[in-house]
LONUKOL-479080 format. One line per 3 residues: their letters; for each residue y, z, x of C-alpha. Coordinates in nm, 2 decimals. Layout:
! LONUKOL-479080
a> Y/Z/X  ...
! end
This chain:
! LONUKOL-479080
mvl> -4.29/7.25/10.14  -4.25/7.61/10.24  -4.35/7.72/10.59
kgr> -4.72/7.79/10.60  -4.80/8.16/10.57  -4.46/8.25/10.44
krl> -4.46/8.49/10.14  -4.37/8.33/9.82  -4.07/8.46/9.61
akg> -4.29/8.58/9.33  -4.66/8.61/9.26  -4.79/8.28/9.12
lsd> -4.50/8.07/9.23  -4.61/7.73/9.37  -4.47/7.55/9.66
ddv> -4.33/7.28/9.43  -4.16/7.56/9.23  -4.00/7.70/9.55
aai> -3.89/7.35/9.65  -3.72/7.31/9.31  -3.50/7.62/9.37
plv> -3.14/7.50/9.44  -2.99/7.62/9.76  -2.65/7.79/9.75
tds> -2.43/7.86/10.05  -2.18/8.14/10.08  -1.90/7.91/10.00
qrv> -2.08/7.78/9.69  -2.21/8.11/9.56  -2.05/8.21/9.23
stl> -2.07/8.50/8.99  -1.98/8.28/8.70  -2.15/8.16/8.39
egc> -2.14/7.80/8.52  -2.33/7.91/8.82  -2.57/8.10/8.59
rtl> -2.65/7.78/8.41  -2.74/7.60/8.73  -2.91/7.88/8.92
lap> -3.12/8.05/8.65  -3.27/7.74/8.50  -3.59/7.73/8.72
fqg> -3.68/8.09/8.67  -3.86/8.32/8.42  -3.93/8.70/8.43
arl> -3.97/8.86/8.77  -3.89/8.54/8.96  -3.54/8.55/8.80
lry> -3.48/8.91/8.88  -3.58/8.86/9.25  -3.35/8.56/9.29
vfq> -3.06/8.73/9.11  -3.07/9.04/9.34  -3.25/8.92/9.66
grr> -3.17/8.55/9.68  -3.41/8.28/9.80  -3.57/8.25/10.14
akr> -3.47/7.96/10.36  -3.67/7.64/10.36  -3.76/7.49/10.70
ggp> -3.44/7.36/10.85  -3.22/7.49/10.58  -3.00/7.79/10.50
psp> -3.12/8.07/10.28  -2.98/8.11/9.93  -2.79/8.44/9.87
pll> -2.83/8.65/9.56  -2.67/8.53/9.24  -2.48/8.85/9.18
nap> -2.21/8.94/9.43  -2.23/9.26/9.64  -2.01/9.49/9.43
ire> -2.22/9.43/9.12  -2.55/9.47/9.31  -2.44/9.79/9.46
als> -2.31/9.93/9.13  -2.63/9.85/8.95  -2.84/10.04/9.21
mkp> -3.17/9.91/9.08  -3.41/10.18/8.95  -3.76/10.10/8.82
afe> -3.69/10.16/8.46  -3.37/9.95/8.48  -3.55/9.67/8.65
avl> -3.80/9.64/8.37  -3.52/9.63/8.11  -3.33/9.37/8.31
ifg> -3.63/9.15/8.35  -3.66/9.11/7.98  -3.28/9.10/7.93
lsa> -3.22/8.82/8.19  -3.53/8.63/8.06  -3.38/8.64/7.71
ivp> -3.04/8.50/7.82  -3.18/8.21/8.03  -3.19/7.98/7.72
sct> -2.83/8.05/7.65  -2.73/8.01/8.01  -2.91/7.68/8.05
sdh> -2.79/7.53/7.73  -2.52/7.27/7.71  -2.27/7.51/7.55
rre> -1.92/7.49/7.69  -1.61/7.68/7.61  -1.40/7.47/7.39
gpq> -1.03/7.48/7.35  -0.71/7.27/7.40  -0.59/7.20/7.75
eeg> -0.24/7.15/7.85  -0.12/6.81/7.98  -0.28/6.71/8.30
gvs> -0.58/6.93/8.24  -0.39/7.25/8.35  -0.40/7.55/8.13
rvk> -0.11/7.79/8.11  -0.21/8.15/8.13  -0.07/8.50/8.18
vel> -0.22/8.71/8.46  -0.23/9.07/8.59  -0.30/9.21/8.93
tap> -0.58/9.46/8.95  -0.51/9.80/9.08  -0.62/10.16/9.02
reg> -0.42/10.34/8.76  -0.34/10.70/8.74  -0.40/10.83/8.40
qri> -0.60/11.05/8.17  -0.98/11.04/8.15  -1.07/10.95/7.80
yka> -1.36/11.10/7.60  -1.47/10.87/7.32  -1.62/11.05/7.01
pgt> -1.77/10.83/6.74  -1.76/10.97/6.38  -1.73/10.90/6.01
vra> -1.43/10.86/5.79  -1.42/11.11/5.50  -1.18/11.19/5.22
att> -0.97/11.50/5.29  -1.03/11.62/4.93  -1.36/11.55/4.76
apl> -1.44/11.69/4.41  -1.80/11.69/4.28  -1.78/11.72/3.90
ssk> -2.05/11.90/3.71  -2.08/12.03/3.36  -2.05/12.40/3.28
img> -2.27/12.37/2.98  -2.61/12.22/2.93  -2.62/11.92/2.70
tvl> -2.68/11.55/2.66  -2.44/11.31/2.82  -2.29/11.11/2.54
evr> -2.05/10.88/2.72  -1.94/10.80/3.08  -1.60/10.63/3.08
vra> -1.57/10.53/3.45  -1.76/10.35/3.72  -1.77/10.39/4.09
gdr> -1.45/10.26/4.24  -1.23/10.32/3.94  -0.90/10.49/4.00
vka> -0.83/10.80/3.79  -0.55/11.04/3.72  -0.56/11.42/3.71
gqv> -0.66/11.54/3.37  -0.82/11.21/3.26  -1.14/11.24/3.06
lam> -1.43/11.09/3.26  -1.74/11.18/3.06  -1.83/11.34/2.72
ida> -2.12/11.59/2.67  -2.29/11.69/2.34  -2.10/12.00/2.23
ret> -2.25/12.09/1.89  -2.37/12.43/2.00  -2.03/12.52/2.14
eam> -1.87/12.39/1.83  -2.08/12.63/1.62  -1.98/12.92/1.86
vkk> -1.61/12.83/1.80  -1.66/12.85/1.42  -1.84/13.18/1.45
sea> -1.58/13.34/1.66  -1.30/13.21/1.43  -1.48/13.36/1.14
gmq> -1.50/13.69/1.32  -1.13/13.67/1.39  -1.06/13.62/1.02
eas> -1.28/13.91/0.92  -1.10/14.14/1.17  -0.76/14.03/1.04
mal> -0.86/14.11/0.68  -1.00/14.45/0.77  -0.67/14.53/0.95
qei> -0.48/14.44/0.64  -0.69/14.67/0.43  -0.64/14.96/0.68
dks> -0.26/14.90/0.66  -0.26/14.94/0.28  -0.47/15.26/0.30
lea> -0.24/15.39/0.57  0.07/15.33/0.35  -0.09/15.52/0.06
aqa> -0.19/15.81/0.29  0.16/15.83/0.43  0.30/15.85/0.07
nlr> 0.06/16.13/-0.01  0.17/16.31/0.31  0.54/16.28/0.21
las> 0.46/16.43/-0.13  0.25/16.71/0.02  0.53/16.79/0.26
stl> 0.79/16.82/-0.03  0.55/17.03/-0.23  0.48/17.26/0.06
qrf> 0.86/17.31/0.12  0.92/17.40/-0.24  0.63/17.64/-0.26
qel> 0.74/17.79/0.07  1.07/17.89/-0.10  0.89/18.03/-0.40
ane> 0.65/18.23/-0.18  0.95/18.38/0.00  1.09/18.50/-0.34
ksi> 0.74/18.63/-0.43  0.74/18.40/-0.73  0.39/18.27/-0.66
spq> 0.07/18.42/-0.55  -0.06/18.37/-0.20  -0.36/18.18/-0.34
efd> -0.13/17.91/-0.49  0.07/17.88/-0.16  -0.26/17.84/0.04
evr> -0.38/17.56/-0.18  -0.05/17.36/-0.14  -0.05/17.41/0.23
trh> -0.42/17.29/0.26  -0.34/16.97/0.06  -0.06/16.90/0.30
qas> -0.28/16.94/0.60  -0.55/16.71/0.44  -0.28/16.44/0.38
aaa> -0.17/16.46/0.74  -0.53/16.43/0.87  -0.59/16.13/0.64
vea> -0.28/15.96/0.79  -0.40/16.03/1.15  -0.75/15.89/1.07
lqa> -0.61/15.57/0.92  -0.39/15.53/1.22  -0.69/15.55/1.44
rkq> -0.88/15.30/1.23  -0.58/15.07/1.26  -0.60/15.08/1.64
qgl> -0.97/15.00/1.61  -0.89/14.71/1.39  -0.63/14.58/1.64
ari> -0.89/14.61/1.92  -1.14/14.41/1.71  -0.88/14.14/1.65
qqa> -0.82/14.12/2.03  -1.19/14.09/2.08  -1.22/13.82/1.82
qsd> -0.93/13.63/1.98  -1.11/13.65/2.32  -1.43/13.52/2.15
vsa> -1.23/13.23/2.00  -1.07/13.15/2.34  -1.41/13.16/2.52
sqa> -1.58/12.94/2.27  -1.29/12.70/2.27  -1.31/12.69/2.65
lrs> -1.68/12.62/2.63  -1.61/12.34/2.39  -1.35/12.19/2.63
yae> -1.62/12.18/2.90  -1.78/11.91/2.69  -1.50/11.68/2.82
lrs> -1.54/11.62/3.20  -1.19/11.58/3.34  -1.07/11.47/3.68
pid> -0.90/11.76/3.88  -0.71/11.52/4.11  -0.56/11.17/4.14
gvv> -0.80/10.96/4.32  -1.10/10.72/4.30  -1.45/10.77/4.17
aqr> -1.67/10.77/4.47  -2.01/10.82/4.30  -2.14/10.81/3.95
qae> -2.47/11.01/3.93  -2.51/11.02/3.55  -2.56/10.78/3.27
pgs> -2.54/10.82/2.89  -2.85/10.99/2.75  -2.92/11.20/3.07
lai> -2.92/11.58/3.06  -2.62/11.76/3.20  -2.72/12.08/3.38
pgi> -2.46/12.32/3.52  -2.42/12.28/3.89  -2.57/11.93/3.91
pll> -2.29/11.68/3.99  -2.23/11.40/3.74  -1.94/11.23/3.91
tve> -1.77/11.26/4.25  -1.39/11.20/4.28  -1.21/11.18/4.61
dsg> -0.85/11.17/4.71  -0.78/10.81/4.81  -0.45/10.89/4.97
ryr> -0.57/11.12/5.25  -0.86/11.05/5.48  -0.97/11.20/5.80
lev> -1.21/11.11/6.08  -1.49/11.37/6.14  -1.64/11.35/6.49
pve> -1.89/11.57/6.67  -1.77/11.67/7.01  -2.00/11.79/7.29
egq> -1.97/12.16/7.39  -1.86/12.06/7.74  -1.54/11.89/7.60
isr> -1.45/12.11/7.31  -1.23/12.34/7.52  -1.00/12.05/7.61
irl> -0.92/11.96/7.25  -0.62/12.13/7.08  -0.51/12.16/6.72
gks> -0.21/11.95/6.62  -0.25/11.71/6.91  -0.21/11.34/6.84
vpv> -0.50/11.12/6.95  -0.57/10.75/6.94  -0.83/10.65/6.68
rvd> -0.99/10.32/6.59  -1.17/10.22/6.27  -1.37/9.90/6.32
ais> -1.36/9.79/5.95  -0.98/9.77/5.93  -0.71/9.61/6.14
ypg> -0.46/9.88/6.23  -0.34/9.84/6.59  -0.21/10.16/6.75
mqg> -0.36/10.40/6.49  -0.29/10.76/6.58  -0.45/11.06/6.42
vvs> -0.37/11.44/6.44  -0.64/11.70/6.51  -0.63/11.92/6.19
eiq> -0.94/12.13/6.22  -1.20/12.24/6.49  -1.50/12.41/6.36
psa> -1.56/12.73/6.56  -1.94/12.72/6.54  -2.17/12.45/6.69
dpa> -2.45/12.26/6.52  -2.76/12.43/6.66  -2.96/12.11/6.66
srt> -2.71/11.88/6.84  -2.50/12.15/7.02  -2.18/11.97/6.90
ylv> -1.87/12.09/6.73  -1.72/11.91/6.43  -1.36/11.81/6.49
kvn> -1.15/11.67/6.20  -0.87/11.42/6.27  -0.62/11.34/6.00
lpp> -0.56/10.96/5.96  -0.24/10.78/5.86  -0.23/10.65/5.50
ssd> -0.40/10.31/5.46  -0.52/10.14/5.14  -0.81/9.99/5.34
lrs> -0.97/10.32/5.44  -1.30/10.41/5.27  -1.53/10.71/5.30
gmy> -1.83/10.64/5.52  -1.65/10.39/5.76  -1.73/10.41/6.13
gea> -1.45/10.53/6.36  -1.38/10.65/6.71  -1.14/10.91/6.84
yfe> -1.02/10.90/7.20  -0.94/11.24/7.35  -0.76/11.30/7.68
vga> -0.98/11.54/7.88  -0.84/11.52/8.24  -0.66/11.31/8.50
ssr> -0.83/11.02/8.69  -0.76/10.71/8.90  -0.95/10.41/8.78
mwl> -0.92/10.04/8.73  -0.85/9.93/8.37  -0.80/9.59/8.21
prq> -0.66/9.49/7.87  -0.94/9.46/7.62  -0.83/9.11/7.53
siv> -0.89/8.99/7.89  -1.27/9.04/7.86  -1.48/8.73/7.81
reg> -1.82/8.76/7.65  -2.10/8.50/7.67  -2.42/8.63/7.51
qle> -2.49/8.96/7.69  -2.27/8.88/7.98  -1.92/9.03/8.02
gvf> -1.66/8.92/8.26  -1.30/8.80/8.33  -1.14/8.49/8.46
vvd> -1.01/8.54/8.82  -0.75/8.30/8.96  -0.79/8.22/9.32
ksh> -0.52/8.10/9.57  -0.58/7.73/9.47  -0.50/7.82/9.10
var> -0.86/7.77/8.99  -1.00/8.01/8.73  -1.34/8.15/8.80
lrl> -1.55/8.35/8.55  -1.64/8.68/8.73  -1.92/8.90/8.59
lkl> -1.83/9.27/8.56  -1.98/9.60/8.50  -1.77/9.79/8.24
gev> -1.73/10.15/8.17  -1.53/10.35/7.91  -1.35/10.17/7.63
sps> -1.02/10.28/7.48  -0.84/10.12/7.19  -0.64/9.89/7.42
ave> -0.82/9.88/7.76  -1.16/9.89/7.92  -1.26/10.05/8.25
vla> -1.40/9.83/8.53  -1.68/9.99/8.73  -1.78/9.70/8.95
gld> -1.70/9.33/9.01  -1.33/9.34/9.10  -1.14/9.44/9.40
nge> -0.78/9.57/9.42  -0.51/9.30/9.42  -0.71/9.02/9.24
tvv> -0.54/8.81/8.98  -0.70/8.84/8.64  -0.62/8.62/8.33
veg> -0.51/8.84/8.04  -0.38/8.57/7.80  -0.49/8.22/7.74
mkt> -0.86/8.26/7.82  -0.97/8.06/7.51  -0.87/7.73/7.67
lqd> -1.05/7.80/8.00  -1.38/7.70/8.15  -1.52/7.80/8.48
gsk> -1.33/7.60/8.74  -1.03/7.52/8.52  -0.70/7.46/8.69
vev> -0.43/7.70/8.57  -0.06/7.75/8.57  0.06/8.10/8.58
ir> 0.34/8.19/8.35  0.54/8.51/8.35
! end
């Protein structure tokens, strides 16, 4: 029974409930999952939160029970009202998993001693990392639309099919353009025949001009000898001038005929080009990303029917806050991670920084070229890690982090070679390491390999 008049731990908590709370001394206090199973079992809601952060008051004649979380974590969390409410529900939700009979399973070495690799914790001098989440996009994307209006007769590809440049992907009804081609070809034939007629007339006119020139020359000699009258000489000279004018007129008509032929040729080329638009061809080697049309649908100029993207070159497009954009440089290599594929040590290169910000989010779009990979697809989630300044912080390898439900921690080896699961508060995450904000001190020994075989309290052998 609790001392009469003493305040209870939480509203509505009976004396029997208080008596059922296990006592934990400083030497027994743990920040491990095993301790979580033992200590959290009697509690729900606010009672759990108080015990985790304040401990349990002493019973008559007995020591008080300290808080479940150790001092560094309690100080780091710095409870605020909003966070308290969230943590009440969060801790209440994990009580069932903490109090279950689940145990970490894995093979043990002979004699019950697990062999592990360890690392001493210490602040590291390094670059402060800015993580920018984004989306994988193809470097080249080609939406294909028809330049003529007509009914889609055939679509020869599906989404995901690989295509070559120049390959016919779809067919559109081209009867109107076919009629235009025939009309322009007929006009071309008519212009050619007209030009042939002009050429024959010009030959006749040039023959008449030669005859008129010879006649004029002879009559000029007769006129000089006074053998003919001036009237006869004037008539011959006029016929010569008329022949010369006829030749000039036919030469002009020939030029007009040549121009009409060129125009007809252009009409034929234009109509043939329109006819070719009835065949929708791929402009690049790549993969069909989207198929927006089906046979029987109406093709309208400007409305995409298919989308083809270059499957050999992808990039990660990430929005960057305006406060960090000045620290990012073109051509700089940056670590990237795409969750959907396994590509350790992936590096990208900053290829483009948009100069204007999105007015809604106040972010700038940065494009990072990715190395070639057959597993990349447009729309995948990815992250880019930009170095934005120097810092001194504690980091651990990502593989050393142990997760149990919503709890995160590491195994810490004490002087007696016993591994204890320590709860941590984590910060930034890079492709290979994670920042530790609270829960570890400098010089502690953390297990970085071999955690799968460990339980809280396991004996370990450190290997180098």
